[in-house]
MARBA-938902 format. One line per field, with one value per residue (C-alpha): residue number from 1; residue in three letters; chain; x, y, z. Coordinates in Angstrom, 2 decimals. Layout:
! residues N
nr	c(NUM, ...)
rest	c(ALA, ...)
kette	c(A, ...)
c1	c(X, ...)
c2	c(Y, ...)
c3	c(Z, ...)
//
This chain:
! residues 380
nr	c(1, 2, 3, 4, 5, 6, 7, 8, 9, 10, 11, 12, 13, 14, 15, 16, 17, 18, 19, 20, 21, 22, 23, 24, 25, 26, 27, 28, 29, 30, 31, 32, 33, 34, 35, 36, 37, 38, 39, 40, 41, 42, 43, 44, 45, 46, 47, 48, 49, 50, 51, 52, 53, 54, 55, 56, 57, 58, 59, 60, 61, 62, 63, 64, 65, 66, 67, 68, 69, 70, 71, 72, 73, 74, 75, 76, 77, 78, 79, 80, 81, 82, 83, 84, 85, 86, 87, 88, 89, 90, 91, 92, 93, 94, 95, 96, 97, 98, 99, 100, 101, 102, 103, 104, 105, 106, 107, 108, 109, 110, 111, 112, 113, 114, 115, 116, 117, 118, 119, 120, 121, 122, 123, 124, 125, 126, 127, 128, 129, 130, 131, 132, 133, 134, 135, 136, 137, 138, 139, 140, 141, 142, 143, 144, 145, 146, 147, 148, 149, 150, 151, 152, 153, 154, 155, 156, 157, 158, 159, 160, 161, 162, 163, 164, 165, 166, 167, 168, 169, 170, 171, 172, 173, 174, 175, 176, 177, 178, 179, 180, 181, 182, 183, 184, 185, 186, 187, 188, 189, 190, 191, 192, 193, 194, 195, 196, 197, 198, 199, 200, 201, 202, 203, 204, 205, 206, 207, 208, 209, 210, 211, 212, 213, 214, 215, 216, 217, 218, 219, 220, 221, 222, 223, 224, 225, 226, 227, 228, 229, 230, 231, 232, 233, 234, 235, 236, 237, 238, 239, 240, 241, 242, 243, 244, 245, 246, 247, 248, 249, 250, 251, 252, 253, 254, 255, 256, 257, 258, 259, 260, 261, 262, 263, 264, 265, 266, 267, 268, 269, 270, 271, 272, 273, 274, 275, 276, 277, 278, 279, 280, 281, 282, 283, 284, 285, 286, 287, 288, 289, 290, 291, 292, 293, 294, 295, 296, 297, 298, 299, 300, 301, 302, 303, 304, 305, 306, 307, 308, 309, 310, 311, 312, 313, 314, 315, 316, 317, 318, 319, 320, 321, 322, 323, 324, 325, 326, 327, 328, 329, 330, 331, 332, 333, 334, 335, 336, 337, 338, 339, 340, 341, 342, 343, 344, 345, 346, 347, 348, 349, 350, 351, 352, 353, 354, 355, 356, 357, 358, 359, 360, 361, 362, 363, 364, 365, 366, 367, 368, 369, 370, 371, 372, 373, 374, 375, 376, 377, 378, 379, 380)
rest	c(LEU, THR, ILE, LEU, SER, THR, ASP, PRO, ASP, SER, PRO, ALA, ILE, VAL, ALA, GLY, LEU, LYS, ALA, GLY, ASP, GLN, ILE, GLN, GLY, ILE, ASN, GLY, THR, PRO, PHE, THR, ALA, HIS, SER, ASN, LYS, ILE, ASP, ASP, GLY, GLY, ASN, GLY, PRO, GLN, LYS, ALA, LEU, GLY, GLU, ALA, LEU, ASP, HIS, LEU, ALA, SER, GLN, THR, ASP, GLU, GLN, GLN, ARG, LYS, ILE, ALA, LEU, ASP, LEU, ILE, ARG, ASP, GLU, LYS, SER, ILE, SER, LEU, GLU, ILE, SER, LEU, PRO, PHE, ARG, PRO, GLY, LEU, GLU, SER, GLU, GLU, GLY, ARG, GLN, LEU, LEU, VAL, ALA, ASP, ALA, CYS, LYS, GLN, LEU, LEU, LYS, THR, ARG, THR, PRO, THR, GLY, TYR, TRP, ASN, SER, PRO, VAL, GLY, LEU, THR, GLY, ASP, ARG, VAL, LEU, SER, ALA, TRP, ALA, LEU, VAL, ALA, LEU, LEU, SER, SER, ASP, ILE, ALA, GLU, ASN, GLN, GLU, ALA, ILE, ASP, GLN, ALA, ALA, ALA, TRP, LEU, ARG, GLY, PRO, ASP, GLY, ASN, SER, TRP, ILE, PRO, ASP, ASP, PRO, MET, LYS, LYS, GLY, PRO, ASP, ASN, LEU, GLY, ASN, TRP, ALA, ILE, SER, ALA, THR, ALA, ILE, ALA, LEU, SER, GLU, HIS, ARG, ILE, ALA, THR, ASP, ASP, GLU, ARG, ASP, ASP, PRO, VAL, ILE, GLU, ARG, CYS, CYS, ASN, ALA, LEU, LYS, SER, ARG, MET, SER, LYS, GLU, GLY, LEU, PHE, GLY, HIS, ASP, ILE, VAL, PRO, GLY, TYR, SER, ASN, LYS, GLY, PHE, ASN, VAL, ILE, ASN, THR, LEU, SER, GLN, LEU, ALA, TRP, ALA, MET, GLY, SER, GLN, ALA, GLY, MET, THR, LEU, ASP, GLU, GLU, THR, TRP, SER, LYS, SER, LEU, GLU, GLN, ILE, ARG, ARG, SER, ILE, ASP, PRO, ASN, GLY, GLY, VAL, ARG, TYR, TRP, THR, MET, LYS, GLY, THR, GLY, THR, GLY, ASP, ALA, SER, LEU, ARG, THR, SER, SER, MET, ALA, LEU, ALA, LEU, SER, ILE, ALA, ASP, GLN, GLU, ALA, GLU, MET, ALA, THR, LYS, LEU, GLY, HIS, TYR, LEU, ALA, THR, HIS, PRO, GLN, ARG, THR, ARG, GLU, ALA, HIS, ALA, VAL, GLY, SER, LEU, GLY, MET, MET, LEU, ALA, PRO, SER, ALA, LEU, TRP, ARG, LEU, ASP, ARG, GLU, GLY, TYR, TRP, ASN, PHE, ALA, GLN, GLU, TRP, ARG, TRP, TYR, LEU, SER, LEU, MET, HIS, ARG, PRO, ASP, GLY, SER, LEU, HIS, TYR, ILE, GLY, GLY, LYS, ARG)
kette	c(A, A, A, A, A, A, A, A, A, A, A, A, A, A, A, A, A, A, A, A, A, A, A, A, A, A, A, A, A, A, A, A, A, A, A, A, A, A, A, A, A, A, A, A, A, A, A, A, A, A, A, A, A, A, A, A, A, A, A, A, A, A, A, A, A, A, A, A, A, A, A, A, A, A, A, A, A, A, A, A, A, A, A, A, A, A, A, A, A, A, A, A, A, A, A, A, A, A, A, A, A, A, A, A, A, A, A, A, A, A, A, A, A, A, A, A, A, A, A, A, A, A, A, A, A, A, A, A, A, A, A, A, A, A, A, A, A, A, A, A, A, A, A, A, A, A, A, A, A, A, A, A, A, A, A, A, A, A, A, A, A, A, A, A, A, A, A, A, A, A, A, A, A, A, A, A, A, A, A, A, A, A, A, A, A, A, A, A, A, A, A, A, A, A, A, A, A, A, A, A, A, A, A, A, A, A, A, A, A, A, A, A, A, A, A, A, A, A, A, A, A, A, A, A, A, A, A, A, A, A, A, A, A, A, A, A, A, A, A, A, A, A, A, A, A, A, A, A, A, A, A, A, A, A, A, A, A, A, A, A, A, A, A, A, A, A, A, A, A, A, A, A, A, A, A, A, A, A, A, A, A, A, A, A, A, A, A, A, A, A, A, A, A, A, A, A, A, A, A, A, A, A, A, A, A, A, A, A, A, A, A, A, A, A, A, A, A, A, A, A, A, A, A, A, A, A, A, A, A, A, A, A, A, A, A, A, A, A, A, A, A, A, A, A, A, A, A, A, A, A, A, A, A, A, A, A, A, A, A, A, A, A, A, A, A, A, A, A, A, A, A, A, A, A, A, A, A, A, A, A)
c1	c(18.79, 21.96, 21.80, 23.23, 22.62, 20.73, 18.80, 20.11, 18.17, 16.12, 15.08, 17.51, 20.55, 19.60, 19.57, 22.96, 22.12, 25.03, 25.62, 26.88, 24.76, 22.92, 19.44, 18.91, 15.60, 13.34, 13.24, 14.89, 12.85, 15.03, 13.78, 12.64, 14.60, 13.52, 11.96, 11.69, 8.80, 5.99, 3.31, 5.32, 4.72, 6.94, 7.49, 10.83, 12.77, 11.10, 7.58, 8.48, 10.13, 7.37, 4.56, 6.47, 7.07, 3.44, 2.23, 4.75, 4.67, 0.90, 1.19, -0.03, 2.19, 5.64, 7.32, 5.72, 6.58, 10.02, 11.54, 14.44, 16.59, 18.90, 22.04, 25.37, 27.97, 31.65, 30.93, 29.37, 25.72, 24.10, 20.58, 19.62, 16.44, 14.95, 12.24, 9.62, 7.59, 3.85, 2.11, -1.37, -1.30, -2.47, -5.16, -6.91, -8.76, -6.63, -3.45, -4.67, -5.79, -2.40, -0.67, -2.90, -2.26, 1.51, 1.49, -0.24, 2.37, 5.07, 3.44, 3.24, 6.93, 8.11, 6.22, 7.96, 7.26, 4.97, 2.88, 3.88, 6.02, 9.28, 10.31, 13.70, 12.29, 10.99, 7.58, 5.71, 7.02, 6.25, 2.66, 2.16, 3.62, 1.72, -1.58, -1.50, -0.27, -3.32, -5.59, -3.99, -4.54, -8.15, -8.71, -7.74, -8.95, -9.56, -10.04, -6.76, -4.83, -6.79, -3.85, -1.76, -4.76, -5.56, -1.92, -1.58, -4.80, -3.76, -0.37, -1.96, -4.31, -1.13, -0.27, -3.38, -5.46, -4.30, -2.36, 0.57, -1.44, -1.01, -4.11, -3.21, -2.94, -1.07, 1.90, 3.96, 4.20, 6.87, 8.94, 7.28, 4.10, 3.10, -0.26, 0.72, 0.62, -2.53, -4.57, -3.32, -4.16, -7.70, -8.22, -6.83, -8.70, -11.93, -11.45, -10.78, -13.85, -16.09, -14.64, -14.46, -16.94, -14.22, -15.46, -11.97, -11.22, -13.90, -12.11, -8.89, -10.59, -12.26, -8.99, -7.18, -9.95, -10.19, -6.39, -6.50, -9.31, -7.25, -4.15, -5.95, -5.64, -8.66, -8.05, -8.24, -4.49, -2.35, 1.30, 3.36, 2.53, 1.13, 1.69, 0.70, 3.52, 5.73, 5.53, 1.79, 0.99, -0.37, 0.09, -2.83, -1.95, -2.66, -6.00, -6.99, -5.78, -7.58, -10.78, -10.38, -9.83, -12.96, -15.01, -13.87, -14.44, -18.03, -18.52, -17.20, -19.77, -18.05, -20.02, -18.68, -17.83, -19.44, -17.75, -14.28, -15.04, -16.30, -13.36, -10.83, -12.99, -12.89, -9.10, -9.11, -11.85, -9.62, -6.69, -8.26, -6.57, -8.68, -7.45, -9.03, -5.87, -5.38, -2.43, 0.28, -1.14, -4.02, -1.80, -2.13, 0.95, 2.03, 1.36, -0.45, 2.34, 2.54, -1.16, -2.27, -2.19, -3.85, -6.44, -7.23, -7.50, -9.87, -11.92, -12.23, -13.24, -16.01, -17.26, -17.30, -19.01, -21.44, -20.76, -19.84, -20.54, -19.53, -16.18, -15.54, -16.25, -13.82, -11.09, -11.80, -11.53, -8.05, -6.97, -8.48, -6.92, -3.43, -2.74, 0.89, 1.47, 0.37, 3.82, 4.73, 2.49, 3.55, 6.21, 5.28, 4.69, 3.28, 0.39, -0.70, -0.48, -2.73, -5.38, -5.73, -7.14, -9.34, -10.84, -11.20, -13.00, -15.68, -15.84, -14.74, -14.68, -13.32, -10.58, -9.75, -9.19, -7.12, -5.01, -4.57, -3.39, -1.05, 0.75, 0.61, 4.34, 5.10, 3.31, 4.77, 8.35, 7.73, 6.38, 9.29, 9.10, 9.34, 6.20, 8.02, 7.50, 10.25, 9.64, 11.14, 11.02, 8.76, 8.72, 10.94)
c2	c(7.23, 8.09, 10.97, 9.84, 13.04, 16.33, 18.04, 21.44, 24.39, 22.07, 23.14, 20.53, 21.92, 25.52, 24.51, 22.81, 19.10, 17.16, 13.80, 11.45, 12.95, 10.35, 11.28, 9.74, 11.31, 14.36, 17.18, 15.14, 11.98, 9.11, 6.86, 3.35, 0.68, -0.40, -3.85, -6.25, -8.12, -8.35, -7.06, -4.02, -2.20, 0.88, 1.21, 2.83, 5.90, 6.29, 6.28, 8.71, 11.12, 10.88, 11.51, 14.40, 16.05, 15.64, 17.21, 20.03, 21.12, 21.64, 24.25, 27.69, 29.48, 29.77, 29.56, 26.15, 24.91, 23.65, 20.29, 19.80, 16.82, 15.17, 14.25, 12.53, 14.39, 13.56, 11.53, 14.55, 15.03, 18.16, 19.49, 21.00, 23.00, 22.98, 25.39, 23.62, 25.02, 24.83, 21.70, 20.64, 17.38, 14.08, 13.82, 16.68, 16.51, 19.42, 17.49, 14.35, 16.26, 18.00, 14.62, 13.34, 16.46, 16.26, 12.53, 13.28, 15.93, 13.38, 10.89, 13.48, 14.32, 10.72, 9.30, 8.80, 11.03, 8.33, 8.28, 5.19, 4.65, 2.83, 0.10, -1.64, -5.11, -4.94, -4.75, -6.71, -4.35, -1.31, -2.46, -3.19, 0.18, 2.08, 0.38, 1.29, 4.80, 5.19, 4.01, 6.64, 9.45, 8.37, 8.85, 12.52, 15.44, 13.69, 16.92, 18.35, 15.17, 14.24, 14.21, 11.91, 9.66, 9.36, 8.59, 5.96, 4.22, 4.25, 2.78, 0.02, -0.88, -1.64, -2.09, -2.84, -2.80, -6.26, -5.19, -7.38, -10.55, -13.16, -14.54, -17.76, -16.57, -19.74, -18.28, -16.09, -13.17, -10.46, -10.36, -13.59, -11.59, -12.09, -12.39, -9.53, -7.27, -8.75, -8.47, -4.94, -3.85, -5.21, -3.43, -0.10, -0.06, -1.05, 1.94, 4.07, 2.76, 3.49, 6.96, 8.12, 5.94, 5.21, 2.26, 1.57, -0.12, -2.79, -5.30, -4.96, -5.57, -8.65, -9.86, -9.53, -11.23, -14.08, -14.51, -14.94, -17.46, -19.43, -19.41, -20.82, -24.60, -26.87, -27.06, -23.26, -22.70, -19.87, -19.07, -16.06, -16.74, -19.77, -22.64, -23.07, -21.92, -23.66, -27.25, -27.02, -25.67, -22.53, -18.85, -17.41, -13.75, -14.17, -15.78, -12.82, -10.21, -12.08, -12.08, -8.34, -7.96, -9.99, -8.05, -4.72, -5.97, -6.82, -3.30, -1.96, -4.00, -7.33, -10.51, -12.32, -15.97, -17.59, -20.97, -19.46, -17.13, -19.98, -22.27, -19.62, -18.64, -22.20, -22.15, -19.04, -20.33, -23.30, -20.93, -18.65, -19.02, -19.07, -15.51, -14.35, -13.86, -15.52, -17.90, -18.20, -21.59, -23.78, -25.77, -24.94, -23.47, -21.43, -18.27, -14.96, -12.63, -11.26, -11.72, -8.11, -7.98, -11.39, -10.61, -7.05, -7.81, -10.71, -8.64, -5.89, -8.37, -9.85, -6.45, -5.02, -8.13, -8.11, -11.76, -13.83, -11.08, -13.28, -14.12, -10.50, -9.43, -12.03, -10.82, -7.22, -8.17, -9.57, -6.30, -4.22, -6.40, -6.51, -3.07, -3.28, -6.17, -4.29, -3.34, -7.03, -7.57, -10.41, -9.38, -5.71, -3.98, -0.89, -2.86, -4.07, -0.50, 0.62, -2.08, -2.70, 0.77, 0.50, -2.73, -1.31, 1.76, -0.52, -3.09, -1.49, 2.29, 2.36, -0.03, 2.34, 5.29, 3.15, 2.10, 5.73, 6.61, 3.60, 4.57, 8.37, 8.42, 6.52, 9.02, 11.95, 10.79, 10.28, 13.81, 16.22, 19.95, 20.78, 18.71, 15.78, 12.23, 9.68, 6.01, 5.05, 1.30, -1.68, -4.56, -4.50)
c3	c(15.35, 13.43, 10.96, 7.62, 5.65, 5.75, 2.98, 1.79, 3.24, 5.47, 9.00, 10.34, 8.56, 9.39, 13.06, 12.77, 12.67, 11.15, 9.56, 12.24, 15.01, 17.07, 18.31, 21.74, 22.68, 22.53, 25.07, 27.80, 27.23, 25.94, 23.18, 23.96, 22.11, 18.64, 18.51, 15.59, 17.22, 14.73, 17.09, 18.18, 14.91, 14.78, 18.52, 19.23, 18.06, 14.66, 16.09, 18.85, 16.40, 13.80, 16.30, 17.89, 14.50, 13.50, 16.75, 17.06, 13.41, 13.69, 16.44, 15.32, 17.87, 16.30, 19.71, 20.31, 16.82, 17.81, 18.61, 21.01, 20.04, 22.56, 20.62, 20.93, 18.84, 19.01, 22.16, 23.88, 24.86, 23.46, 22.90, 19.56, 19.02, 15.51, 14.37, 12.27, 9.38, 9.94, 8.72, 9.83, 11.79, 10.39, 13.02, 11.22, 7.90, 6.66, 7.38, 5.68, 2.59, 2.38, 2.47, -0.35, -2.45, -1.94, -2.72, -6.02, -6.84, -6.12, -8.47, -11.23, -10.80, -10.86, -13.85, -17.18, -20.22, -21.64, -18.47, -16.54, -13.44, -13.89, -11.46, -11.33, -12.07, -15.64, -17.31, -14.65, -11.98, -14.12, -14.50, -10.81, -9.80, -12.50, -11.72, -8.04, -8.85, -11.09, -8.26, -6.01, -8.53, -9.01, -5.28, -5.57, -7.69, -11.03, -13.01, -11.71, -12.58, -15.72, -18.13, -15.94, -15.29, -19.00, -19.88, -17.17, -18.20, -21.86, -21.00, -18.89, -21.73, -23.64, -27.30, -29.36, -26.19, -25.09, -21.99, -23.13, -22.44, -25.22, -26.90, -25.13, -21.50, -20.58, -22.39, -20.13, -22.51, -22.26, -19.08, -17.80, -17.43, -13.81, -12.11, -9.80, -12.87, -14.42, -11.21, -10.48, -14.04, -13.76, -10.44, -11.66, -14.97, -13.20, -10.88, -13.96, -15.76, -12.78, -12.25, -15.89, -17.79, -20.37, -22.44, -23.81, -20.50, -20.95, -23.22, -21.23, -17.89, -19.36, -20.88, -17.54, -15.56, -18.05, -18.01, -14.24, -14.61, -17.16, -14.97, -11.93, -11.60, -11.43, -7.66, -7.35, -6.98, -8.35, -8.84, -9.82, -13.47, -15.31, -12.86, -9.18, -6.96, -4.46, -5.64, -6.28, -2.81, -4.43, -3.68, -1.72, -2.24, -5.97, -5.12, -2.97, -5.48, -8.27, -6.20, -5.78, -9.54, -10.31, -7.73, -9.15, -12.68, -11.80, -10.45, -13.76, -15.71, -16.31, -15.63, -12.59, -13.30, -10.27, -10.73, -10.88, -7.98, -5.82, -6.56, -5.52, -2.55, -1.19, -1.33, 0.84, 3.13, 3.97, 4.58, 7.17, 10.54, 13.73, 14.39, 11.11, 9.06, 5.67, 5.79, 3.14, 2.14, 3.30, 5.65, 9.33, 10.92, 7.89, 9.86, 9.68, 10.74, 7.20, 6.42, 6.00, 2.19, 1.74, 4.39, 3.32, -0.41, 0.32, 2.77, 0.15, -2.54, -0.40, 0.71, -2.83, -4.22, -1.28, -0.50, 2.56, 5.11, 8.06, 6.47, 5.54, 9.12, 10.46, 8.11, 9.08, 12.75, 12.14, 10.50, 13.31, 16.01, 14.49, 12.96, 14.09, 11.67, 8.58, 7.32, 7.27, 4.23, 2.01, -0.51, -0.69, 2.63, 0.98, -0.57, 2.85, 4.13, 1.25, 1.27, 5.01, 5.74, 2.64, 3.98, 7.48, 6.14, 4.70, 7.51, 10.78, 10.92, 14.47, 13.40, 10.53, 12.84, 15.22, 12.24, 11.18, 14.68, 14.88, 11.66, 11.96, 12.69, 9.48, 7.26, 9.20, 8.68, 4.95, 4.50, 4.10, 4.90, 1.18, 0.50, -1.10, 0.14, 0.66, 1.38, 4.73, 4.26, 4.74, 7.17, 10.23)
//
């Protein structure tokens, strides 16, 4: 691992770590090589460092709360000991709750003055990011974050309460309004409606769910926006996210359209690989290496709607069997990392805790000593 920069006043810089230093191992134990094999997860230097930091920073004895890094500096081997501030480990409830609290603080710091989160890819991206940020805040202390939650929900409801969706949903709307944004909005506002009993969400949830229904082809296929993707082969991740939106909408009080649900469900049923993962398309051989988002969103939808228990269990088994693949989620690795543990919590509690252990290093490396969180990248 090559050090590119150090934060001012951080434990690393106090100890003398410098940009350009190469970390070769910890306390005399060299790192194993990084692998880009999909089933190796984070094995390699990052995982070793993240797990060591999580363990050592949780020690109550100050003398044990140190990490010895084996470095190459100016072509010479040296050892550098860094004293770590106390932080409860992620294997403890205290450590997990601290991470949640600090993540919420980060969200509050990074939102815009009008209450949404700005992405670099326009309105569709803003809505996807803001919707999932709202879901995250709703999982925390709602009273403490009430103002931010209310602002985010109001922004997602959009001008005139139409969430930017044209009266004719087969028109793209502003910024080629994508189904990623429509499904995420329905999910987030359904969560908000359930948590806060805010009736202003109702017409928007229904508008989003109906827009997804209108944009699905008669064969049950979806695309990024108004037409089935990839030369009419479809786009299964929008099917699974739409199913999750419809399932959440039904929990929030919307009537589930059984015909629409069943048509999309059959598309996914034909796309489930023998290993339990949802393929990119229905065709065999299109792979499940990046299946975690498709599989977890569909598993959640079925579990929430209390339908197809056998199928949901099979999807959950895929997630539990292949936790290392989770960061390979289609398009957005972070969404797979969010929804896979949510599905496992409902379907396979042992699989959930195995997942948490597998990715403990990832969360540890994100969590800085000052309490801020910094994304360390998705996929390989």
